[in-house]
Residue frames as a rotation matrix with the C-alpha (Angstrom) as fourth column:
MET 1
0.521 0.828 0.206 85.86
0.724 -0.557 0.407 52.28
0.452 -0.063 -0.890 -50.62
LYS 2
-0.594 -0.696 0.404 87.00
0.335 -0.670 -0.662 55.73
0.732 -0.258 0.631 -49.50
ALA 3
0.167 0.609 -0.775 85.79
0.975 0.014 0.220 57.52
0.145 -0.793 -0.592 -46.35
MET 4
-0.311 -0.243 0.919 85.23
0.090 -0.970 -0.226 61.12
0.946 0.013 0.323 -45.12
ILE 5
-0.221 0.220 -0.950 85.31
0.974 0.095 -0.204 62.06
0.045 -0.971 -0.235 -41.49
LEU 6
0.346 0.419 0.840 83.35
0.360 -0.886 0.293 65.29
0.866 0.201 -0.457 -40.83
ALA 7
0.139 -0.457 -0.878 85.49
0.990 0.068 0.121 67.26
0.004 -0.887 0.462 -38.37
ALA 8
-0.522 -0.454 0.722 85.21
0.573 -0.814 -0.097 70.97
0.632 0.364 0.685 -39.13
GLY 9
0.483 0.868 0.120 82.70
0.479 -0.376 0.793 72.04
0.733 -0.325 -0.597 -36.49
TYR 10
-0.030 -0.435 0.900 83.32
-0.505 -0.771 -0.389 74.62
0.863 -0.466 -0.196 -33.72
GLY 11
-0.232 0.033 -0.972 82.08
0.657 0.743 -0.131 72.47
0.718 -0.669 -0.194 -30.87
ARG 12
-0.383 0.077 0.921 80.49
-0.304 -0.952 -0.047 75.36
0.873 -0.297 0.388 -29.13
ARG 13
0.661 0.735 0.151 78.54
-0.436 0.213 0.874 73.24
0.611 -0.644 0.461 -26.75
LEU 14
0.686 -0.475 -0.551 81.81
0.639 0.756 0.144 71.76
0.349 -0.451 0.822 -25.45
ARG 15
0.010 -0.625 0.781 83.37
-0.115 -0.776 -0.620 75.03
0.993 -0.083 -0.080 -24.41
PRO 16
0.675 -0.603 -0.424 85.70
-0.629 -0.772 0.096 75.76
-0.386 0.202 -0.900 -22.65
LEU 17
0.217 -0.605 0.766 87.37
0.218 0.795 0.566 72.48
-0.952 0.044 0.304 -23.81
THR 18
0.336 -0.006 0.942 87.03
0.919 0.220 -0.326 73.41
-0.205 0.976 0.079 -27.48
GLU 19
0.934 -0.094 -0.345 88.36
-0.099 -0.995 0.001 77.01
-0.343 0.034 -0.939 -27.11
HIS 20
0.199 -0.954 -0.224 91.88
-0.914 -0.263 0.308 75.67
-0.353 0.143 -0.925 -27.60
THR 21
-0.760 -0.404 0.509 91.39
-0.219 0.897 0.384 72.09
-0.612 0.180 -0.770 -28.68
PRO 22
-0.478 0.637 -0.605 89.34
-0.791 -0.013 0.611 71.03
0.382 0.771 0.510 -31.84
LYS 23
0.324 0.813 0.483 86.45
-0.930 0.368 0.005 68.85
-0.174 -0.451 0.875 -30.89
PRO 24
0.793 0.108 -0.600 87.81
-0.360 0.877 -0.318 65.78
0.492 0.468 0.734 -32.71
LEU 25
-0.198 -0.957 -0.210 90.93
-0.108 0.234 -0.966 65.79
0.974 -0.169 -0.149 -30.58
LEU 26
0.075 0.280 0.957 89.06
-0.967 -0.216 0.139 65.69
0.245 -0.935 0.255 -27.28
ALA 27
-0.821 -0.562 -0.101 89.86
-0.516 0.806 -0.289 62.47
0.244 -0.185 -0.952 -25.36
VAL 28
0.464 0.877 0.126 87.41
-0.868 0.422 0.263 59.63
0.178 -0.232 0.956 -25.21
ARG 29
0.966 -0.091 0.240 88.53
-0.001 0.935 0.356 56.46
-0.257 -0.344 0.903 -23.35
GLY 30
0.482 -0.872 0.090 92.13
0.294 0.258 0.921 57.42
-0.826 -0.417 0.380 -23.49
LYS 31
-0.592 -0.713 0.375 92.72
0.640 -0.134 0.756 58.76
-0.489 0.688 0.536 -26.88
PRO 32
-0.731 0.375 -0.570 91.36
-0.503 -0.861 0.080 61.51
-0.461 0.345 0.818 -29.27
LEU 33
0.158 0.932 0.327 87.92
-0.241 0.357 -0.902 60.76
-0.958 0.064 0.281 -30.53
ILE 34
0.643 0.107 -0.759 88.94
-0.750 -0.113 -0.651 61.01
-0.156 0.988 0.008 -34.17
GLU 35
-0.527 -0.837 -0.147 91.69
-0.849 0.527 0.043 58.38
0.042 0.148 -0.988 -33.70
HIS 36
-0.382 0.473 0.794 89.01
-0.130 0.823 -0.553 55.82
-0.915 -0.315 -0.253 -32.78
HIS 37
0.650 0.722 -0.237 87.30
-0.320 -0.023 -0.947 56.58
-0.689 0.691 0.216 -36.07
ILE 38
0.283 -0.592 -0.755 90.48
-0.948 -0.054 -0.313 56.29
0.144 0.804 -0.576 -38.13
GLU 39
-0.747 -0.534 0.396 91.35
-0.602 0.796 -0.061 52.88
-0.282 -0.284 -0.916 -36.35
HIS 40
-0.028 0.805 0.592 87.85
-0.001 0.592 -0.806 51.56
-1.000 -0.023 -0.016 -37.04
LEU 41
0.679 0.258 -0.688 88.16
-0.623 -0.295 -0.725 52.61
-0.390 0.920 -0.039 -40.64
TYR 42
-0.269 -0.915 -0.300 91.54
-0.957 0.290 -0.026 50.94
0.111 0.280 -0.954 -40.93
ALA 43
-0.679 0.018 0.734 90.14
-0.325 0.889 -0.322 47.74
-0.659 -0.457 -0.598 -39.42
ALA 44
0.343 0.890 0.300 87.39
-0.017 0.325 -0.945 47.75
-0.939 0.320 0.127 -42.04
GLY 45
0.085 -0.417 0.905 89.88
0.843 0.514 0.157 47.84
-0.531 0.750 0.395 -44.83
ILE 46
0.914 0.287 0.288 89.73
0.391 -0.814 -0.429 51.58
0.111 0.505 -0.856 -45.65
ARG 47
0.075 -0.960 -0.271 92.99
0.948 -0.016 0.318 53.22
-0.309 -0.281 0.908 -46.44
ASP 48
-0.716 -0.225 0.661 92.05
0.498 -0.828 0.258 56.53
0.489 0.514 0.705 -48.12
ILE 49
0.174 0.746 -0.643 90.31
0.971 -0.237 -0.013 59.07
-0.162 -0.622 -0.766 -45.72
VAL 50
-0.348 -0.109 0.931 89.39
0.355 -0.935 0.023 62.65
0.868 0.339 0.364 -46.33
ILE 51
-0.060 0.300 -0.952 88.99
0.981 -0.159 -0.112 64.85
-0.185 -0.940 -0.285 -43.31
ASN 52
0.268 0.228 0.936 87.55
0.495 -0.866 0.069 68.32
0.827 0.445 -0.345 -43.40
SER 53
-0.207 -0.351 -0.913 88.88
0.967 -0.213 -0.137 71.04
-0.146 -0.912 0.384 -41.01
ALA 54
0.296 0.247 0.923 88.11
0.376 -0.918 0.125 74.63
0.878 0.310 -0.365 -40.12
TRP 55
0.850 0.088 0.519 88.15
-0.396 -0.543 0.741 75.52
0.347 -0.835 -0.427 -36.42
LEU 56
0.362 -0.802 0.474 91.65
-0.698 0.104 0.708 75.19
-0.617 -0.588 -0.523 -35.07
ALA 57
0.971 0.051 -0.234 92.51
-0.209 0.660 -0.722 73.37
0.118 0.749 0.652 -38.32
GLU 58
0.158 -0.982 -0.104 96.32
-0.692 -0.035 -0.722 73.62
0.705 0.186 -0.685 -37.81
LYS 59
-0.292 -0.276 0.916 96.11
-0.918 0.350 -0.187 71.73
-0.269 -0.895 -0.356 -34.53
LEU 60
0.598 0.585 0.548 93.94
-0.384 0.809 -0.445 69.01
-0.704 0.056 0.708 -35.95
GLU 61
0.909 -0.231 -0.346 96.08
-0.266 0.316 -0.911 68.59
0.320 0.920 0.226 -39.11
SER 62
-0.077 -0.971 0.227 99.36
-0.844 -0.058 -0.534 68.68
0.532 -0.233 -0.814 -37.06
ALA 63
-0.098 0.010 0.995 98.10
-0.841 0.534 -0.088 65.98
-0.532 -0.845 -0.044 -34.73
LEU 64
0.568 0.387 0.726 97.13
-0.056 0.899 -0.435 63.51
-0.821 0.206 0.532 -37.46
GLY 65
-0.382 -0.856 -0.350 99.37
-0.430 -0.170 0.887 64.57
-0.818 0.489 -0.303 -40.30
ASP 66
-0.397 0.148 -0.906 99.16
-0.909 0.074 0.410 62.42
0.127 0.986 0.105 -43.48
GLY 67
0.634 0.736 0.236 97.83
-0.772 0.616 0.155 59.40
-0.032 -0.281 0.959 -41.60
SER 68
0.164 -0.567 -0.807 100.83
-0.530 0.640 -0.557 57.30
0.832 0.519 -0.196 -42.14
ARG 69
-0.770 -0.510 0.384 101.20
-0.579 0.307 -0.755 56.39
0.267 -0.804 -0.532 -38.46
PHE 70
-0.050 0.837 0.545 97.74
-0.675 0.374 -0.636 54.92
-0.736 -0.400 0.546 -38.55
GLY 71
-0.603 -0.186 0.776 98.42
0.294 0.852 0.432 53.04
-0.742 0.489 -0.459 -41.85
VAL 72
0.411 0.827 0.384 96.14
0.805 -0.131 -0.579 55.28
-0.428 0.547 -0.719 -43.89
ARG 73
-0.738 -0.530 0.418 96.42
0.663 -0.685 0.302 58.17
0.126 0.500 0.857 -46.25
ILE 74
0.130 0.750 -0.649 94.70
0.781 -0.480 -0.399 61.33
-0.611 -0.455 -0.648 -45.05
THR 75
-0.594 -0.205 0.778 93.83
0.665 -0.670 0.331 64.10
0.453 0.714 0.534 -47.40
TRP 76
-0.511 0.336 -0.791 92.68
0.584 -0.540 -0.607 67.39
-0.630 -0.772 0.080 -45.88
SER 77
-0.110 0.610 0.784 89.72
0.774 -0.442 0.453 69.56
0.623 0.657 -0.424 -47.09
ARG 78
-0.742 -0.278 -0.610 90.33
0.626 -0.611 -0.484 72.89
-0.238 -0.741 0.628 -45.51
GLU 79
0.224 0.877 0.424 87.34
0.798 -0.415 0.437 75.21
0.559 0.241 -0.793 -44.99
GLN 80
-0.628 -0.448 0.637 87.90
0.078 -0.850 -0.521 78.85
0.774 -0.277 0.569 -44.01
THR 81
-0.519 0.558 0.647 84.66
-0.840 -0.196 -0.505 78.64
-0.155 -0.807 0.571 -41.92
PRO 82
-0.753 0.220 0.620 82.59
0.109 0.971 -0.213 75.41
-0.649 -0.093 -0.755 -41.39
LEU 83
-0.791 0.406 -0.458 80.37
-0.571 -0.218 0.792 74.73
0.222 0.887 0.404 -44.36
GLU 84
0.230 0.768 0.597 77.99
-0.833 0.472 -0.287 72.32
-0.503 -0.432 0.749 -42.30
THR 85
-0.083 -0.194 0.978 77.71
-0.049 0.981 0.190 68.74
-0.995 -0.033 -0.091 -43.26
GLY 86
0.692 0.428 0.581 76.41
0.510 0.281 -0.813 69.08
-0.511 0.859 -0.024 -46.78
GLY 87
0.911 -0.392 -0.128 78.62
-0.400 -0.765 -0.505 71.95
0.100 0.511 -0.853 -47.82
GLY 88
0.158 -0.889 0.429 81.65
-0.745 0.178 0.643 70.17
-0.648 -0.421 -0.634 -46.29
ILE 89
0.063 -0.132 0.989 81.03
0.344 0.933 0.103 66.93
-0.937 0.333 0.104 -48.24
LYS 90
0.899 0.338 0.277 80.34
0.373 -0.265 -0.889 68.88
-0.227 0.903 -0.365 -51.46
ARG 91
0.644 -0.741 -0.190 83.63
-0.757 -0.653 -0.024 70.86
-0.106 0.160 -0.981 -51.17
ALA 92
-0.120 -0.820 0.560 85.52
-0.658 0.488 0.573 67.49
-0.743 -0.300 -0.599 -50.66
LEU 93
0.765 0.521 0.379 83.95
-0.146 0.713 -0.686 65.58
-0.628 0.469 0.621 -53.54
PRO 94
0.666 -0.606 -0.435 87.00
-0.564 -0.028 -0.825 66.21
0.488 0.795 -0.360 -55.93
LEU 95
-0.187 -0.873 0.451 89.26
-0.967 0.083 -0.241 64.87
0.173 -0.481 -0.859 -53.25
LEU 96
0.076 0.327 0.942 87.17
-0.495 0.832 -0.250 61.81
-0.865 -0.448 0.225 -52.62
ALA 97
0.966 0.242 -0.092 87.23
-0.187 0.405 -0.895 61.10
-0.179 0.882 0.437 -56.39
ALA 98
0.536 -0.815 -0.220 90.96
-0.655 -0.237 -0.718 61.59
0.533 0.529 -0.660 -56.58
CYS 99
-0.131 -0.656 0.743 92.24
-0.974 0.226 0.029 59.61
-0.187 -0.720 -0.668 -53.59
GLY 100
-0.016 -0.005 1.000 93.04
-0.297 0.955 0.000 55.92
-0.955 -0.297 -0.017 -54.07
GLY 101
-0.871 -0.392 -0.297 93.05
-0.408 0.241 0.881 55.85
-0.274 0.888 -0.370 -57.84
HIS 102
0.044 0.825 -0.563 90.63
-0.982 0.140 0.127 53.56
0.184 0.547 0.817 -59.83
THR 103
-0.467 -0.150 0.871 89.55
-0.368 0.929 -0.037 49.94
-0.804 -0.337 -0.489 -59.50
GLU 104
-0.974 0.127 0.190 88.08
0.229 0.553 0.802 47.49
-0.004 0.824 -0.567 -61.95
ASN 105
-0.115 0.993 -0.011 84.62
0.973 0.115 0.201 48.38
0.201 0.013 -0.980 -60.63
SER 106
-0.820 -0.323 -0.472 85.27
0.477 -0.842 -0.254 52.07
-0.315 -0.433 0.844 -60.43
ARG 107
-0.704 0.634 0.322 82.18
0.007 -0.447 0.895 52.92
0.711 0.632 0.310 -62.44
THR 108
0.401 0.900 -0.172 80.06
0.184 0.105 0.977 51.90
0.897 -0.424 -0.123 -59.52
GLU 109
0.331 -0.295 -0.896 82.44
0.930 0.262 0.257 51.70
0.159 -0.919 0.361 -56.60
GLY 110
-0.664 -0.741 0.098 84.12
0.735 -0.671 -0.098 55.01
0.139 0.007 0.990 -57.32
ARG 111
-0.229 0.688 0.689 80.78
0.108 -0.685 0.720 56.81
0.967 0.240 0.082 -56.94
SER 112
0.762 0.647 -0.016 80.15
0.022 -0.001 1.000 55.93
0.647 -0.762 -0.015 -53.33
PHE 113
-0.467 -0.881 -0.072 82.04
0.088 0.035 -0.996 56.54
0.880 -0.472 0.061 -50.13
LEU 114
0.070 0.383 -0.921 81.57
0.908 0.358 0.218 56.29
0.414 -0.851 -0.323 -46.41
ILE 115
-0.051 -0.048 0.998 80.63
-0.187 -0.981 -0.056 59.26
0.981 -0.190 0.041 -44.22
VAL 116
-0.049 -0.064 -0.997 81.49
0.914 0.400 -0.070 59.36
0.403 -0.914 0.038 -40.50
SER 117
0.685 0.298 0.665 80.43
-0.031 -0.900 0.435 62.13
0.728 -0.318 -0.607 -38.22
GLY 118
-0.219 -0.974 -0.059 83.56
0.104 0.037 -0.994 63.08
0.970 -0.224 0.094 -36.19
ASP 119
-0.644 0.005 0.765 81.59
-0.688 -0.443 -0.575 63.96
0.336 -0.897 0.289 -33.05
THR 120
0.576 0.817 0.007 79.95
-0.751 0.526 0.401 60.56
0.324 -0.236 0.916 -32.62
TRP 121
-0.633 -0.684 0.362 80.95
-0.765 0.625 -0.158 57.36
-0.118 -0.377 -0.919 -30.89
MET 122
0.580 0.805 0.127 79.57
-0.781 0.594 -0.196 53.96
-0.233 0.015 0.972 -31.94
ASP 123
-0.390 -0.682 0.619 80.66
-0.447 0.728 0.520 50.32
-0.805 -0.074 -0.588 -32.29
TYR 124
0.750 0.654 -0.101 78.89
-0.404 0.332 -0.852 49.60
-0.524 0.680 0.513 -35.59
PRO 125
0.085 -0.702 0.707 80.85
0.413 0.671 0.616 47.02
-0.907 0.240 0.347 -37.75
LEU 126
0.122 -0.050 -0.991 82.13
-0.539 -0.842 -0.024 49.28
-0.834 0.537 -0.130 -40.48
ALA 127
-0.845 -0.525 0.104 83.05
-0.257 0.568 0.782 46.37
-0.470 0.633 -0.615 -42.71
ARG 128
-0.364 0.828 0.427 79.44
0.741 0.535 -0.406 45.56
-0.565 0.169 -0.808 -43.13
LEU 129
0.530 0.534 -0.659 78.66
0.100 -0.811 -0.577 49.06
-0.842 0.240 -0.483 -44.31
CYS 130
-0.300 -0.735 -0.608 81.67
-0.640 -0.318 0.699 49.10
-0.707 0.599 -0.375 -46.69
ALA 131
-0.925 -0.039 0.379 80.16
0.190 0.815 0.547 45.94
-0.330 0.578 -0.746 -48.35
HIS 132
-0.033 0.993 -0.117 76.71
0.357 -0.098 -0.929 47.56
-0.934 -0.072 -0.351 -48.80
LYS 133
-0.793 -0.194 0.577 75.61
0.604 -0.126 0.787 48.02
-0.080 0.973 0.217 -52.37
LEU 134
-0.626 0.559 -0.543 73.48
-0.241 -0.801 -0.547 51.13
-0.742 -0.212 0.636 -52.99
ASN 135
-0.438 0.465 0.770 72.12
0.811 0.574 0.115 49.82
-0.388 0.674 -0.628 -56.25
ASN 136
-0.070 0.414 0.908 69.57
0.731 -0.598 0.329 52.44
0.679 0.686 -0.260 -57.28
ALA 137
0.719 0.320 -0.617 69.79
0.688 -0.449 0.570 54.29
-0.095 -0.834 -0.543 -54.00
LEU 138
0.434 -0.581 0.688 71.69
0.100 -0.728 -0.678 57.52
0.895 0.363 -0.257 -53.61
ALA 139
-0.381 -0.544 0.748 72.41
-0.769 -0.263 -0.583 57.04
0.514 -0.797 -0.317 -49.94
HIS 140
0.280 0.394 -0.876 72.13
0.338 0.813 0.474 54.45
0.899 -0.428 0.095 -47.16
LEU 141
-0.144 -0.275 0.951 71.91
-0.657 -0.692 -0.299 55.80
0.740 -0.668 -0.081 -43.64
VAL 142
-0.477 -0.030 -0.878 72.45
0.579 0.741 -0.340 54.01
0.662 -0.670 -0.336 -40.24
MET 143
0.043 0.664 0.746 69.80
-0.412 -0.668 0.619 54.94
0.910 -0.334 0.245 -37.87
ALA 144
-0.828 -0.348 -0.440 69.39
0.253 0.469 -0.847 54.55
0.501 -0.812 -0.300 -34.13
PRO 145
0.199 0.856 -0.477 66.67
0.916 0.011 0.401 54.68
0.348 -0.517 -0.782 -31.45
ASN 146
0.357 0.002 0.934 66.07
0.072 -0.997 -0.025 58.31
0.931 0.076 -0.356 -30.47
PRO 147
-0.561 -0.536 -0.631 68.23
0.732 0.037 -0.681 59.52
0.388 -0.843 0.371 -27.51
ASP 148
0.113 0.633 -0.766 66.78
0.891 -0.405 -0.204 61.90
-0.440 -0.659 -0.610 -24.91
HIS 149
-0.441 -0.316 -0.840 68.30
0.084 -0.947 0.312 64.92
-0.893 0.067 0.444 -26.75
ASN 150
-0.841 0.087 -0.534 66.52
-0.538 -0.236 0.809 64.03
-0.056 0.968 0.245 -29.95
PRO 151
-0.596 0.571 0.565 63.17
-0.094 0.649 -0.755 62.55
-0.798 -0.503 -0.333 -29.01
MET 152
0.469 0.818 -0.333 61.35
-0.444 -0.108 -0.890 63.26
-0.763 0.566 0.312 -32.33
GLY 153
0.217 -0.398 0.891 63.97
0.604 0.772 0.198 61.62
-0.767 0.495 0.408 -34.54
ASP 154
-0.462 -0.449 -0.765 65.05
-0.351 -0.699 0.623 62.69
-0.814 0.556 0.166 -38.01
PHE 155
-0.502 0.272 -0.821 63.65
-0.823 0.142 0.550 60.23
0.266 0.952 0.152 -40.55
LEU 156
0.503 0.699 0.508 61.22
-0.740 0.652 -0.164 57.42
-0.446 -0.293 0.846 -40.87
LEU 157
-0.705 -0.671 -0.230 62.34
-0.706 0.632 0.320 53.85
-0.069 0.388 -0.919 -41.75
ASP 158
0.366 0.927 -0.075 59.80
-0.930 0.365 -0.034 51.42
-0.004 0.083 0.997 -43.20
ALA 159
0.519 -0.081 0.851 59.81
-0.356 0.884 0.301 47.65
-0.777 -0.460 0.431 -43.11
HIS 160
0.881 -0.239 0.409 61.52
0.472 0.507 -0.721 47.45
-0.035 0.828 0.560 -46.52
GLY 161
0.082 -0.946 -0.315 64.41
0.841 -0.104 0.531 49.65
-0.535 -0.308 0.786 -45.47
ARG 162
-0.134 0.017 0.991 63.27
0.710 -0.696 0.108 52.84
0.691 0.718 0.081 -47.29
LEU 163
-0.713 -0.213 -0.668 63.69
0.631 -0.611 -0.479 56.11
-0.306 -0.762 0.570 -45.52
GLY 164
0.113 0.790 0.603 60.79
0.820 -0.417 0.393 58.61
0.561 0.450 -0.694 -45.31
LEU 165
-0.555 -0.325 0.766 60.47
-0.021 -0.915 -0.403 62.21
0.832 -0.240 0.501 -44.29
LYS 166
-0.893 0.167 -0.418 59.45
0.446 0.206 -0.871 62.82
-0.059 -0.964 -0.258 -40.74
SER 167
-0.285 0.863 0.417 55.79
0.089 -0.410 0.908 63.63
0.954 0.296 0.040 -40.03
ASP 168
-0.328 0.228 0.917 53.66
-0.851 -0.492 -0.182 64.69
0.410 -0.840 0.356 -37.11
ARG 169
0.683 0.628 -0.374 52.61
-0.412 0.753 0.513 61.03
0.603 -0.196 0.773 -36.54
GLY 170
0.388 -0.639 0.665 55.91
-0.786 0.148 0.600 60.27
-0.481 -0.755 -0.445 -34.89
GLY 171
0.861 -0.041 0.508 57.82
0.088 0.994 -0.070 57.10
-0.502 0.105 0.859 -35.26
ALA 172
0.759 -0.651 -0.032 60.98
-0.319 -0.329 -0.889 58.67
0.568 0.685 -0.457 -36.70
LEU 173
0.714 -0.634 -0.298 64.49
0.692 0.571 0.442 57.46
-0.110 -0.521 0.846 -35.83
THR 174
0.794 -0.425 -0.434 67.65
-0.296 -0.894 0.335 59.33
-0.531 -0.137 -0.836 -35.38
TYR 175
0.827 -0.553 -0.099 70.38
0.010 0.191 -0.982 59.58
0.562 0.811 0.164 -38.09
THR 176
0.798 -0.535 -0.279 73.75
0.482 0.288 0.828 58.51
-0.362 -0.794 0.488 -36.45
GLY 177
0.588 -0.613 -0.528 76.05
-0.620 -0.761 0.193 60.41
-0.520 0.214 -0.827 -38.83
LEU 178
-0.516 -0.707 0.484 77.19
-0.283 0.674 0.683 57.16
-0.809 0.215 -0.548 -40.42
ALA 179
0.628 0.778 -0.013 76.19
-0.199 0.144 -0.969 56.55
-0.753 0.611 0.245 -44.06
VAL 180
-0.442 -0.570 0.693 77.15
0.622 0.362 0.694 55.36
-0.647 0.737 0.194 -47.51
ILE 181
0.385 0.558 -0.735 76.61
-0.126 -0.758 -0.641 58.15
-0.914 0.339 -0.221 -50.11
ASP 182
0.117 -0.241 0.964 76.68
0.962 0.268 -0.050 58.23
-0.246 0.933 0.263 -53.89
LYS 183
-0.760 -0.542 -0.359 78.31
0.455 -0.838 0.302 61.30
-0.464 0.066 0.883 -55.28
ARG 184
-0.702 0.502 0.505 75.26
0.431 -0.266 0.863 61.86
0.567 0.823 -0.029 -57.50
LEU 185
0.117 0.750 -0.651 73.28
0.993 -0.064 0.104 62.76
0.037 -0.659 -0.752 -54.43
PHE 186
-0.092 -0.255 -0.962 74.90
0.413 -0.889 0.196 66.28
-0.906 -0.379 0.187 -54.80
ASP 187
-0.517 -0.139 0.845 74.13
0.854 -0.011 0.520 66.70
-0.063 0.990 0.125 -58.50
ASN 188
0.089 0.673 0.735 71.57
0.609 -0.620 0.494 69.33
0.788 0.404 -0.465 -57.81
SER 189
0.147 -0.074 -0.986 73.15
0.988 -0.045 0.151 70.89
-0.055 -0.996 0.066 -54.76
ASP 190
-0.775 -0.493 0.396 74.04
0.538 -0.843 0.003 74.30
0.332 0.216 0.918 -56.28
ASP 191
0.091 0.879 0.468 70.60
0.237 -0.476 0.847 75.46
0.967 0.033 -0.251 -55.24
PHE 192
0.755 0.289 -0.589 71.57
0.581 0.121 0.805 75.33
0.303 -0.950 -0.077 -51.66
GLY 193
0.791 -0.527 0.312 74.63
-0.532 -0.843 -0.075 77.58
0.303 -0.106 -0.947 -51.91
GLU 194
-0.031 -0.936 -0.350 77.96
-0.368 0.336 -0.867 76.78
0.929 0.102 -0.355 -50.31
VAL 195
-0.935 -0.257 0.243 76.90
-0.309 0.259 -0.915 76.20
0.173 -0.931 -0.322 -46.73
PHE 196
0.099 0.990 -0.097 74.07
-0.883 0.133 0.450 73.76
0.458 0.041 0.888 -46.07
PRO 197
-0.183 -0.110 0.977 73.29
-0.711 0.701 -0.054 70.60
-0.679 -0.704 -0.206 -43.95
LEU 198
-0.954 -0.286 0.089 73.28
-0.184 0.793 0.581 67.20
-0.237 0.538 -0.809 -45.43
ARG 199
-0.410 0.873 0.263 69.52
0.434 0.441 -0.786 66.90
-0.802 -0.208 -0.560 -44.96
GLU 200
0.024 0.371 -0.928 68.94
-0.550 -0.770 -0.322 69.50
-0.835 0.518 0.186 -47.79
VAL 201
-0.412 -0.217 -0.885 70.11
-0.897 0.264 0.354 67.02
0.157 0.940 -0.303 -50.42
LEU 202
-0.977 0.145 0.156 68.67
0.090 0.945 -0.316 64.01
-0.193 -0.294 -0.936 -48.60
ARG 203
-0.367 0.923 -0.111 65.10
-0.241 -0.210 -0.947 65.38
-0.898 -0.321 0.300 -48.56
PRO 204
0.195 0.503 -0.842 64.44
-0.953 -0.107 -0.284 65.28
-0.234 0.857 0.459 -52.41
ALA 205
-0.599 -0.448 -0.664 66.22
-0.611 0.791 0.018 61.95
0.517 0.416 -0.748 -52.69
ILE 206
-0.889 0.385 0.250 64.12
-0.008 0.532 -0.847 60.56
-0.459 -0.755 -0.469 -49.78
ALA 207
-0.110 0.932 -0.344 60.91
-0.541 -0.347 -0.766 61.90
-0.834 0.102 0.543 -51.49
ALA 208
0.174 0.123 -0.977 61.92
-0.972 0.180 -0.150 60.14
0.157 0.976 0.151 -54.71
GLY 209
0.929 0.281 0.242 62.40
-0.344 0.895 0.282 56.82
-0.138 -0.346 0.928 -52.83
ARG 210
0.666 -0.715 -0.214 66.13
-0.013 0.275 -0.961 56.76
0.746 0.643 0.174 -53.38
VAL 211
-0.311 -0.745 0.590 67.49
-0.771 -0.165 -0.615 56.61
0.555 -0.646 -0.523 -49.85
THR 212
0.416 0.443 -0.794 67.57
0.113 0.841 0.528 53.41
0.902 -0.310 0.300 -47.74
GLY 213
-0.061 -0.447 0.892 68.51
-0.835 -0.467 -0.291 52.83
0.547 -0.763 -0.345 -44.20
GLU 214
0.024 0.098 -0.995 68.86
0.329 0.939 0.100 50.37
0.944 -0.329 -0.009 -41.27
LEU 215
0.709 0.231 0.666 68.37
-0.521 -0.465 0.716 50.43
0.476 -0.854 -0.209 -37.57
TYR 216
-0.179 -0.841 -0.510 71.34
0.166 0.485 -0.858 49.79
0.970 -0.239 0.052 -35.43
ARG 217
0.779 0.612 0.134 70.64
-0.109 -0.079 0.991 49.04
0.617 -0.787 0.005 -31.77
GLY 218
0.206 -0.834 -0.512 74.27
0.852 0.409 -0.325 48.90
0.481 -0.369 0.795 -30.63
VAL 219
0.123 -0.210 -0.970 76.28
0.752 -0.618 0.229 51.55
-0.648 -0.757 0.081 -28.88
TRP 220
-0.134 -0.140 0.981 75.99
0.811 -0.585 0.028 54.94
0.570 0.799 0.192 -30.27
SER 221
0.275 0.152 -0.949 76.47
0.792 -0.595 0.134 58.39
-0.545 -0.789 -0.284 -28.75
ASP 222
0.536 -0.063 0.842 76.44
0.541 -0.740 -0.400 61.91
0.648 0.670 -0.362 -30.09
VAL 223
0.001 -0.656 -0.755 79.45
0.998 -0.052 0.047 63.48
-0.070 -0.753 0.654 -28.23
GLY 224
-0.057 0.056 0.997 78.13
0.614 -0.785 0.079 67.04
0.787 0.616 0.010 -28.52
THR 225
0.644 0.292 0.707 77.91
-0.341 -0.717 0.608 68.27
0.684 -0.633 -0.362 -24.93
MET 226
-0.416 -0.770 0.484 80.10
-0.786 0.037 -0.617 68.15
0.458 -0.637 -0.620 -21.77
GLU 227
0.161 0.580 0.798 77.45
-0.882 0.447 -0.147 65.83
-0.442 -0.681 0.584 -20.14
ARG 228
0.968 0.245 -0.054 77.61
-0.239 0.832 -0.500 63.25
-0.078 0.497 0.864 -22.94
LEU 229
0.262 -0.930 -0.258 81.42
-0.430 0.127 -0.894 63.40
0.864 0.345 -0.367 -23.16
GLU 230
-0.404 -0.329 0.853 81.66
-0.911 0.060 -0.409 62.86
0.083 -0.942 -0.324 -19.33
ALA 231
0.463 0.705 0.537 79.14
-0.730 0.647 -0.219 59.97
-0.502 -0.291 0.814 -19.62
LEU 232
0.842 -0.240 -0.483 81.03
-0.280 0.571 -0.772 58.29
0.461 0.785 0.414 -22.39
ASN 233
-0.193 -0.981 -0.018 84.34
-0.477 0.110 -0.872 58.45
0.857 -0.160 -0.490 -20.48
ARG 234
-0.153 0.160 0.975 82.65
-0.960 0.210 -0.185 56.99
-0.235 -0.964 0.121 -17.40
């Protein structure tokens, strides 16, 4: 399986640190945050990684290079300005299809890939997600209990592992930024233009009953503010 790390954001809430350092290169527990992701992907058996870049792209690309020192192959998807999560993934789809070649099961395996949000921290066992079979689903999302900064959550998760759209009744969980996605999720994404969040393509798929999920109660953090970064490093 191939993977994409989403790393093109500005990191405005982490200023002044991100004025001269791209958010994925901020140090978490002794090394750049994105290096933790690359090492976890390698440990799960993933060797082909696409990373999108925009803000301070040259610094990010210079720091990681082609990935050889991590034992992986990094392909860069450069964005002039950040295209948000959905737009960034859509831009990178040809790269995800190209890297790593074909396998005997490419008809099914080649359609799906792992997505990792570059500004999160978690100890989820990625090998388990790599082995997940989407079957008729277009995406499988890892969810978490709601943190203080997202008390209303993002999506519902029923007892059968199907995701539902959030309602006023509550009960929604928070999307961690970790998922397995089928390329076909983006088949009708032209309606959203070039810049759009991932939720725009997830909503119709969820309404059609074609998105599954799981609740993970382990360590997870959205490293989006100075306070959360400092708490994680403590």
